[in-house]
C-alpha positions in Angstrom: 88.9 111.3 74.6 85.5 109.6 74.5 85.1 106.5 72.4 81.8 106.2 70.4 80.1 102.8 70.1 76.6 103.9 69.2 75.3 103.6 72.8 75.9 107.3 73.5 73.1 108.3 71.1 70.3 108.4 73.6 68.2 111.1 75.3 69.9 112.6 78.3 73.5 111.7 77.3 74.7 115.3 76.8 73.1 116.3 80.2 74.7 113.4 81.9 78.1 114.0 80.3 78.2 117.8 80.6 75.5 119.1 82.8 73.8 121.0 80.0 70.1 120.9 80.1 67.6 121.2 77.3 68.5 121.5 73.6 72.2 121.0 73.4 75.1 120.0 71.2 78.4 118.4 72.3 81.6 117.6 70.5 84.4 115.3 71.5 87.2 113.3 70.0 87.6 109.5 70.2 87.6 106.3 68.4 84.5 105.1 66.6 83.7 101.4 66.7 80.0 100.9 66.2 79.0 97.2 65.8 75.9 96.4 63.8 73.8 95.7 66.9 74.3 99.3 68.1 73.5 100.9 64.8 70.2 102.8 64.1 70.7 103.1 60.3 68.7 100.2 59.0 70.4 100.3 55.6 73.8 99.9 57.2 72.4 97.1 59.4 71.0 95.3 56.4 74.4 95.7 54.6 76.2 94.5 57.7 78.4 97.6 57.5 79.8 98.5 61.0 81.5 101.8 61.5 85.2 102.0 62.5 87.7 104.9 62.8 90.8 105.1 64.9 90.0 108.8 65.6 86.9 110.9 64.9 85.5 114.2 65.8 82.1 113.4 67.1 79.0 115.7 67.4 75.9 114.7 69.3 72.8 117.0 69.1 69.7 116.6 71.2 66.6 118.7 70.6 63.5 118.2 72.6 61.3 117.9 69.5 60.1 114.4 68.5 59.6 115.2 64.8 62.0 112.9 63.0 61.7 114.7 59.7 62.7 118.0 61.4 65.7 116.2 62.9 66.7 114.9 59.5 66.5 118.5 58.2 68.6 119.7 61.1 71.1 116.9 60.3 71.3 118.1 56.7 71.8 121.7 57.9 74.6 120.5 60.2 76.3 118.7 57.3 76.0 121.7 55.1 77.6 123.8 57.8 80.4 121.4 58.3 81.0 121.4 54.5 81.0 125.2 54.5 83.4 125.4 57.4 85.8 122.8 55.8 85.8 124.7 52.5 87.4 127.7 54.3 90.6 125.6 54.1 92.1 125.6 50.6 92.9 121.9 50.8 89.2 121.1 51.2 88.0 122.9 48.1 86.8 119.6 46.5 84.8 118.3 49.4 81.1 117.8 48.5 78.0 116.9 50.5 75.8 114.1 49.2 72.8 113.9 51.4 74.1 113.5 55.0 77.7 112.5 54.0 80.8 114.4 53.0 83.2 113.2 50.3 86.5 114.2 48.8 86.2 112.4 45.4 85.5 108.7 46.3 86.9 109.1 49.9 84.3 109.5 52.7 84.9 112.0 55.5 81.9 111.5 57.7 79.2 109.3 59.1 75.9 110.8 60.3 72.5 109.7 61.5 69.3 111.4 62.8 66.9 109.5 65.0 64.5 110.1 67.8 63.7 108.8 71.3 60.5 109.1 73.2 61.8 112.4 74.7 63.8 114.0 71.9 65.4 114.1 68.5 69.0 113.1 68.2 71.9 113.5 65.7 75.3 111.9 65.7 77.9 113.0 63.2 81.4 111.8 63.1 84.2 113.3 61.0 87.3 111.1 60.5 90.4 112.6 62.1 92.5 109.6 61.0 91.9 107.8 57.7 94.0 104.7 58.7 92.4 101.3 59.0 88.9 102.3 58.1 86.6 99.7 56.4 86.0 102.0 53.4 88.2 104.6 51.6 88.3 107.7 53.8 90.0 111.0 54.3 90.4 112.6 57.8 91.0 116.0 59.2 94.7 115.1 59.7 95.0 114.7 55.9 94.1 118.4 55.6 96.0 119.5 58.7 92.8 120.7 60.4 92.5 121.1 64.2 89.5 119.0 65.3 89.0 121.4 68.3 89.1 124.5 66.2 86.7 123.0 63.7 84.3 121.8 66.5 84.1 125.3 68.0 83.4 126.8 64.6 80.8 124.3 63.6 78.9 124.4 66.9 78.8 128.2 66.9 77.6 128.3 63.3 74.9 125.6 64.0 73.7 127.5 67.1 73.5 130.7 65.1 71.4 129.0 62.3 69.0 127.5 64.8 68.6 130.8 66.6 68.0 132.5 63.2 65.4 129.9 62.3 63.5 130.4 65.6 63.6 134.2 65.0 62.4 133.9 61.4 59.5 131.6 62.6 58.5 134.1 65.3 58.5 137.3 63.3 55.7 136.4 60.9 52.0 136.7 61.4 49.7 133.9 60.4 47.6 134.2 57.2 44.3 132.8 56.1 
């Protein structure tokens, strides 16, 4: 269990925590208690909307590319993959992605942010495991009887495959003009 307070979203955290070098993705379970002063989403800061969950499945992605717009696109890809993986479970049929968030009706399942550092682009995505005591209406993986570990493995494999496919597609074309 690793608790997330917003300070883990920095360049080099995955390498320090796991030994993985270069572009990497990590998943772990733990509480989420992100005070406003640790948040990078300026809309949430302005709304004074801290993040709290008793238990979340967290994903942190680090890619050594400083283009923030590309990181936001990767974040949206990650969220679409999570939605796709969740919809493999019949109880999740009504889950829908709106931008970088997942919802089941009015209940929110996720938090997600993409940002950059001087060295890399970063993504944090958290999926509620528990929906108890959250500051907004939520649903969690436990409400659907989904194993966080199994889902994490499926999401990370799918995301890695998509990124590899993107690199392949970009490398197989000739320039024009």
